C-alpha positions as CSV (number, residue, x, y, z in Angstrom):
1,X,-58.7,-38.1,-4.4
2,X,-57.5,-39.2,-1.0
3,X,-56.9,-43.0,-0.6
4,X,-57.1,-44.1,3.0
5,X,-54.6,-47.0,2.5
6,X,-52.0,-44.8,0.8
7,X,-52.4,-42.2,3.5
8,X,-52.0,-44.7,6.3
9,X,-49.0,-46.2,4.6
10,X,-47.2,-42.9,4.2
11,X,-47.9,-41.9,7.8
12,X,-46.5,-45.2,9.1
13,X,-43.5,-44.8,6.8
14,X,-43.0,-41.2,8.2
15,X,-42.8,-42.6,11.7
16,X,-40.4,-45.3,10.6
17,X,-38.1,-42.7,9.0
18,X,-38.2,-40.5,12.2
19,X,-37.1,-43.6,14.2
20,X,-34.0,-43.7,12.0
21,X,-32.5,-40.6,13.7
22,X,-32.5,-42.1,17.2
23,X,-31.3,-45.3,15.5
24,X,-28.4,-43.2,14.0
25,X,-27.8,-41.8,17.5
26,X,-27.2,-45.3,18.9
27,X,-25.2,-46.4,15.8
28,X,-22.9,-43.4,16.1
29,X,-23.0,-43.2,19.9
30,X,-21.7,-46.8,20.3
31,X,-18.6,-45.9,18.3
32,X,-17.4,-42.9,20.2
33,X,-15.6,-43.0,23.6
34,X,-17.7,-43.1,26.7
35,X,-17.1,-39.5,27.6
36,X,-18.8,-38.4,24.3
37,X,-21.8,-40.7,23.9
38,X,-24.4,-38.3,25.3
39,X,-22.9,-35.6,23.1
40,X,-23.8,-37.6,20.0
41,X,-27.2,-38.6,21.3
42,X,-28.0,-35.0,22.1
43,X,-26.8,-33.8,18.6
44,X,-29.1,-36.3,16.9
45,X,-32.1,-35.6,19.2
46,X,-31.8,-31.8,19.0
47,X,-31.8,-32.1,15.2
48,X,-35.3,-33.6,15.4
49,X,-36.4,-30.5,17.3
50,X,-34.5,-27.8,15.3
51,X,-35.2,-29.3,11.8
52,X,-38.8,-30.2,12.8
53,X,-39.4,-26.5,13.3
54,X,-37.3,-25.2,10.4
55,X,-39.1,-27.5,8.0
56,X,-42.6,-26.4,8.7
57,X,-41.7,-22.7,8.9
58,X,-39.4,-22.4,5.9
59,X,-37.7,-25.6,4.7
60,X,-40.6,-27.4,3.1
61,X,-41.5,-24.3,1.1
62,X,-37.9,-23.7,0.0
63,X,-37.6,-27.4,-1.1
64,X,-41.0,-28.1,-2.7
65,X,-43.0,-24.9,-3.4
66,X,-43.0,-23.7,-7.0
67,X,-40.0,-21.5,-7.5
68,X,-37.1,-21.5,-10.0
69,X,-34.7,-24.2,-11.1
70,X,-32.6,-23.9,-8.0
71,X,-34.8,-23.1,-5.0
72,X,-38.5,-23.0,-4.1
73,X,-40.4,-19.9,-3.1
74,X,-41.7,-18.9,0.3
75,X,-45.3,-19.3,-0.8
76,X,-45.7,-22.2,1.5
77,X,-43.9,-20.8,4.5
78,X,-45.5,-21.8,7.8
79,X,-47.4,-24.3,5.7
80,X,-49.6,-21.6,4.3
81,X,-51.6,-23.3,1.6
82,X,-50.4,-26.8,2.6
83,X,-53.6,-28.4,3.6
84,X,-55.4,-31.7,3.8
85,X,-56.2,-32.0,0.1
86,X,-53.7,-33.8,-2.2
87,X,-51.2,-31.8,-4.2
88,X,-51.1,-33.8,-7.4
89,X,-47.6,-32.7,-8.6
90,X,-46.1,-34.7,-5.7
91,X,-48.7,-37.3,-4.5
92,X,-52.3,-37.5,-5.9
93,X,-53.8,-39.9,-3.3
94,X,-52.6,-38.5,0.1
95,X,-53.1,-35.2,1.9
96,X,-50.5,-32.6,1.1
97,X,-49.5,-32.4,4.7
98,X,-48.8,-36.2,4.7
99,X,-46.3,-35.7,1.9
100,X,-44.9,-32.7,3.8
101,X,-44.3,-34.6,7.1
102,X,-42.8,-37.6,5.2
103,X,-40.3,-35.3,3.6
104,X,-39.7,-33.6,7.0
105,X,-38.1,-36.9,8.3
106,X,-35.6,-36.8,5.4
107,X,-34.7,-33.2,6.2
108,X,-34.1,-34.3,9.9
109,X,-31.8,-37.3,9.3
110,X,-29.7,-35.7,6.5
111,X,-27.7,-33.3,8.7
112,X,-27.6,-35.9,11.4
113,X,-25.5,-38.1,9.1
114,X,-22.8,-35.4,9.1
115,X,-22.3,-35.8,12.9
116,X,-20.2,-39.0,12.2
117,X,-17.4,-36.9,10.7
118,X,-16.9,-34.4,13.5
119,X,-17.8,-36.5,16.5
120,X,-16.0,-35.7,19.7
121,X,-14.7,-32.2,18.7
122,X,-17.4,-29.7,17.7
123,X,-18.9,-27.1,20.1
124,X,-22.6,-27.7,20.6
125,X,-23.4,-24.0,20.0
126,X,-21.5,-24.1,16.7
127,X,-23.2,-27.4,15.8
128,X,-26.7,-25.8,16.2
129,X,-25.8,-22.8,14.0
130,X,-24.0,-24.9,11.4
131,X,-26.9,-27.4,11.2
132,X,-29.5,-24.7,10.7
133,X,-27.5,-22.8,8.0
134,X,-26.7,-26.1,6.3
135,X,-30.4,-27.0,6.1
136,X,-31.3,-23.6,4.5
137,X,-28.4,-23.3,2.1
138,X,-27.5,-26.9,1.2
139,X,-30.3,-29.4,1.9
140,X,-33.2,-27.3,0.8
141,X,-31.8,-26.2,-2.6
142,X,-30.6,-29.7,-3.5
143,X,-33.9,-31.2,-2.5
144,X,-35.7,-28.7,-4.7
145,X,-33.4,-29.3,-7.6
146,X,-33.9,-33.1,-7.5
147,X,-37.5,-33.4,-6.3
148,X,-39.2,-30.1,-6.5
149,X,-41.6,-28.9,-9.2
150,X,-39.4,-27.1,-11.8
151,X,-36.2,-28.2,-10.1
152,X,-33.1,-28.4,-12.4
153,X,-32.4,-32.1,-12.0
154,X,-36.0,-33.1,-11.9
155,X,-36.5,-31.4,-15.3
156,X,-33.3,-33.2,-16.7
157,X,-34.7,-36.6,-15.7
158,X,-32.3,-37.4,-12.8
159,X,-33.5,-40.5,-10.8
160,X,-33.3,-40.4,-7.1
161,X,-36.0,-42.5,-5.6
162,X,-35.4,-41.9,-1.9
163,X,-32.4,-39.7,-1.5
164,X,-29.1,-41.1,-2.7
165,X,-28.1,-37.6,-4.0
166,X,-30.3,-35.4,-1.8
167,X,-29.4,-37.2,1.4
168,X,-26.3,-39.3,1.2
169,X,-24.0,-37.6,-1.3
170,X,-25.1,-34.2,0.1
171,X,-24.4,-35.2,3.7
172,X,-21.4,-37.3,2.9
173,X,-19.5,-34.5,1.1
174,X,-20.4,-32.1,3.9
175,X,-19.0,-34.7,6.4
176,X,-15.7,-34.9,4.6
177,X,-15.4,-31.1,4.4
178,X,-16.2,-30.8,8.1
179,X,-13.7,-33.4,9.1
180,X,-11.0,-31.7,7.1
181,X,-11.9,-28.3,8.4
182,X,-11.9,-29.2,12.1
183,X,-8.8,-31.4,11.8
184,X,-8.0,-34.6,13.6
185,X,-9.0,-35.6,17.1
186,X,-6.1,-35.3,19.5
187,X,-5.8,-39.1,19.9
188,X,-5.7,-39.6,16.1
189,X,-4.2,-41.8,14.4
190,X,-4.4,-44.2,17.3
191,X,-7.3,-46.5,16.6
192,X,-10.2,-46.2,19.0
193,X,-12.5,-49.2,19.3
194,X,-16.3,-48.6,19.7
195,X,-17.0,-48.1,23.4
196,X,-20.3,-50.0,23.2
197,X,-20.6,-52.2,20.2
198,X,-24.1,-53.5,21.2
199,X,-25.3,-49.8,21.0
200,X,-24.0,-49.7,17.4
201,X,-25.7,-53.0,16.5
202,X,-29.0,-51.8,18.0
203,X,-28.6,-48.6,16.0
204,X,-28.0,-50.5,12.8
205,X,-31.0,-52.7,13.4
206,X,-33.2,-49.6,13.9
207,X,-31.8,-48.0,10.7
208,X,-32.5,-51.2,8.7
209,X,-36.0,-51.2,10.0
210,X,-36.6,-47.5,9.4
211,X,-35.1,-47.8,5.9
212,X,-38.1,-49.7,4.8
213,X,-40.1,-46.6,5.5
214,X,-37.4,-44.5,3.8
215,X,-37.4,-46.4,0.6
216,X,-40.8,-48.1,0.3
217,X,-42.5,-45.0,1.6
218,X,-41.0,-43.0,-1.2
219,X,-43.5,-44.7,-3.6
220,X,-46.0,-42.5,-1.7
221,X,-48.6,-45.1,-2.2
222,X,-49.3,-48.7,-1.0
223,X,-48.6,-50.2,-4.4
224,X,-46.3,-52.5,-6.4
225,X,-43.5,-50.0,-6.6
226,X,-43.5,-49.8,-2.7
227,X,-43.3,-53.6,-2.5
228,X,-40.4,-53.7,-4.9
229,X,-38.6,-51.0,-3.0
230,X,-39.1,-52.9,0.2
231,X,-37.8,-56.2,-1.3
232,X,-34.7,-54.7,-3.0
233,X,-33.8,-52.6,0.1
234,X,-33.7,-55.8,2.3
235,X,-31.8,-57.6,-0.5
236,X,-29.1,-55.0,-1.0
237,X,-28.5,-54.7,2.8
238,X,-28.2,-58.4,3.2
239,X,-25.8,-58.8,0.3
240,X,-23.7,-55.9,1.5
241,X,-23.6,-57.1,5.1
242,X,-22.5,-60.6,4.1
243,X,-19.9,-59.2,1.7
244,X,-18.3,-57.0,4.3
245,X,-18.2,-59.9,6.8
246,X,-16.5,-62.1,4.1
247,X,-14.0,-59.4,3.2
248,X,-13.2,-59.0,7.0
249,X,-12.7,-62.7,7.3
250,X,-10.3,-62.8,4.4
251,X,-8.5,-59.6,5.2
252,X,-8.3,-59.8,9.0
253,X,-8.7,-63.5,9.7
254,X,-12.1,-63.0,11.5
255,X,-15.5,-61.7,10.5
256,X,-16.5,-58.8,12.8
257,X,-19.8,-57.6,14.1
258,X,-18.7,-54.0,13.5
259,X,-17.8,-54.7,9.9
260,X,-21.1,-56.6,9.2
261,X,-23.3,-53.7,10.4
262,X,-21.2,-51.2,8.5
263,X,-21.6,-53.2,5.4
264,X,-25.4,-53.5,5.8
265,X,-25.7,-49.7,6.2
266,X,-23.5,-49.2,3.1
267,X,-25.9,-51.5,1.2
268,X,-28.9,-49.5,2.5
269,X,-27.3,-46.3,1.4
270,X,-26.5,-47.6,-2.1
271,X,-29.9,-49.0,-2.9
272,X,-31.7,-45.8,-1.8
273,X,-31.6,-43.9,-5.1
274,X,-32.4,-47.1,-7.1
275,X,-35.0,-48.8,-4.9
276,X,-38.0,-47.8,-7.1
277,X,-36.2,-48.5,-10.4
278,X,-34.3,-51.8,-10.1
279,X,-35.1,-55.5,-9.4
280,X,-33.6,-58.1,-7.1
281,X,-30.5,-59.1,-9.1
282,X,-29.2,-55.6,-9.6
283,X,-29.9,-55.1,-5.9
284,X,-27.6,-58.0,-5.0
285,X,-24.9,-56.5,-7.3
286,X,-25.3,-53.1,-5.8
287,X,-24.9,-54.5,-2.3
288,X,-21.8,-56.6,-3.1
289,X,-20.2,-53.7,-5.1
290,X,-20.8,-51.0,-2.5
291,X,-19.3,-53.1,0.3
292,X,-16.1,-53.7,-1.6
293,X,-15.7,-50.0,-2.5
294,X,-16.6,-48.7,1.0
295,X,-14.3,-51.3,2.6
296,X,-11.4,-50.0,0.5
297,X,-12.4,-46.4,1.3
298,X,-12.4,-46.7,5.1
299,X,-9.5,-49.1,5.4
300,X,-7.1,-48.0,2.7
301,X,-7.9,-44.6,1.3
302,X,-8.7,-43.0,4.7
303,X,-5.5,-44.4,6.2
304,X,-3.4,-43.3,3.3
305,X,-4.6,-39.7,3.3
306,X,-4.9,-39.5,7.1
307,X,-8.1,-37.5,7.5
308,X,-10.2,-38.0,10.6
309,X,-13.7,-38.9,9.4
310,X,-14.4,-40.1,12.9
311,X,-17.2,-42.6,12.2
312,X,-16.8,-42.9,8.4
313,X,-19.7,-40.7,7.4
314,X,-18.1,-39.9,4.1
315,X,-16.6,-43.4,3.5
316,X,-20.1,-45.0,3.9
317,X,-22.7,-42.4,3.1
318,X,-20.8,-40.2,0.6
319,X,-19.2,-43.0,-1.3
320,X,-22.2,-45.3,-1.0
321,X,-24.5,-42.6,-2.2
322,X,-22.3,-41.9,-5.2
323,X,-22.1,-45.6,-6.0
324,X,-25.8,-46.0,-5.7
325,X,-26.7,-42.9,-7.8
326,X,-24.4,-44.2,-10.6
327,X,-25.7,-47.7,-10.3
328,X,-29.2,-46.3,-10.8
329,X,-27.9,-45.0,-14.1
330,X,-26.7,-48.5,-15.0
331,X,-29.6,-50.7,-13.8
332,X,-32.8,-48.7,-13.9
333,X,-35.6,-50.3,-15.9
334,X,-38.8,-48.8,-17.2
335,X,-40.3,-52.3,-17.4
336,X,-40.2,-52.2,-13.6
337,X,-41.3,-48.6,-13.2
338,X,-42.7,-46.8,-16.2
339,X,-42.4,-43.4,-14.4
340,X,-38.6,-43.9,-14.3
341,X,-36.2,-44.5,-17.2
342,X,-34.0,-47.2,-18.7
343,X,-30.3,-47.2,-17.6
344,X,-27.2,-48.0,-19.5
345,X,-27.6,-51.8,-19.3
346,X,-31.1,-51.4,-20.6
347,X,-30.0,-49.5,-23.7
348,X,-30.0,-45.9,-22.5
349,X,-26.5,-44.5,-21.8
350,X,-27.9,-41.0,-21.5
351,X,-29.3,-41.8,-18.0
352,X,-25.9,-42.7,-16.7
353,X,-24.5,-39.4,-17.9
354,X,-27.4,-37.5,-16.4
355,X,-26.8,-39.3,-13.0
356,X,-23.1,-38.5,-13.3
357,X,-23.8,-34.9,-13.9
358,X,-26.1,-34.6,-10.8
359,X,-23.5,-36.4,-8.7
360,X,-20.7,-34.0,-9.8
361,X,-22.9,-30.9,-9.2
362,X,-23.9,-32.1,-5.8
363,X,-20.3,-32.8,-4.8
364,X,-19.1,-29.4,-5.8
365,X,-22.1,-27.5,-4.5
366,X,-22.1,-29.2,-1.1
367,X,-18.3,-28.9,-0.8
368,X,-18.2,-25.2,-1.4
369,X,-21.4,-24.3,0.5
370,X,-20.4,-26.4,3.6
371,X,-16.9,-24.8,3.6
372,X,-18.4,-21.3,3.5
373,X,-20.9,-22.1,6.3
374,X,-18.1,-23.5,8.5
375,X,-16.0,-20.4,7.9
376,X,-18.8,-18.1,8.9
377,X,-19.7,-20.1,12.0
378,X,-16.0,-20.3,13.0
379,X,-15.5,-16.6,12.6
380,X,-18.7,-15.9,14.7
381,X,-18.3,-18.4,17.6
382,X,-15.6,-20.9,16.8
383,X,-16.4,-24.4,15.7
384,X,-14.1,-26.6,17.7
385,X,-13.9,-27.2,21.5
386,X,-10.6,-26.4,23.2
387,X,-8.1,-29.1,23.9
388,X,-9.0,-29.3,27.6
389,X,-12.7,-29.8,26.8
390,X,-11.9,-32.4,24.2
391,X,-9.8,-34.3,26.8
392,X,-12.6,-34.2,29.4
393,X,-15.2,-35.1,26.8
394,X,-18.2,-33.3,25.3
395,X,-20.8,-35.0,27.7
396,X,-19.4,-33.0,30.7
397,X,-18.1,-29.9,29.0
398,X,-21.1,-29.2,26.7
399,X,-24.0,-30.7,28.6
400,X,-22.9,-31.3,32.3
401,X,-24.1,-34.9,32.1
402,X,-22.4,-38.3,31.9
403,X,-23.7,-41.5,30.5
404,X,-21.5,-43.6,32.8
405,X,-19.9,-43.2,36.1
406,X,-16.4,-44.0,34.6
407,X,-15.3,-41.7,31.8
408,X,-12.7,-43.8,30.0
């Protein structure tokens, strides 16, 4: 039976999650050089268009329609049979289309996260083809396995409240593969400071705001689980942002704005899979822990191995998602959410092993599938802009537009 309050809550949450993609555009756009800022904004915005169509035509059906353990069927293609009555297997108190459009926003932002790894060097045409293929062959199968009826990991009892595995690990691994495949930007390893740090801070603020829809909305009802998810989301982000600022202060002598917002986003990533299953104290521990690990990843590991993950998509989203998925296996509590499971620290080591298995599978699957897609796109149209276009910048060479009158 449809509940008006639950329906309104999920629709508002859907709008908040949609806002995260323009937020991500500003977050990433502020970090690149001036000559590439419109390129990043365009990539994020066009994903809203391309995936908005792909989802209603095929993606929702492949992700959530009854199928096999690995992929859904095409029974719901074009939203055939997806009406205004609830579909109880997913959400019993809201229209089926409300659940569908909420999930659409996750499908939109996930490939947008990958942009941070290949910023400033991918052809726009290749980006479009890659994104569409990645949605079909990577996002949709993983979403079905974790969340879909009959999905492999859903049946095994994997907990992923709002997308730590489906969104962040999936996109984070794809980001690393893409960064390695395309190779370094021509200026690398010379450090490039964000061209417009206020843009990045604005983007981080929009992401933090939208993340309440992302996590609390995943309760799919205006209930206590949603309230808990809202509270722990804010708590983890606050703990992670403060931790990164303190590490910056100790390590570099000054706390930085850039470090603080990076930490806050890492905290939001890490709490995503756990938000409906853990309380405030675990959220604090998750926020502190993920900042320490991600700081080491982007300042030590990346420098040591020399790969050019331009905007740390893997270092924050991939590593943060892995940490969050495993932390769910440690801290989850049935006392907080009877529909979940107890984690290792609540007497159930099996959950941690299940979470670890899902993490490893997603790592391997996303790595192989992303590499194959890149190879195909590269053979068809080439994925990287030429050296001259990279020097001029993607704004002019790919879009014939400039954000500013001065390029550098």
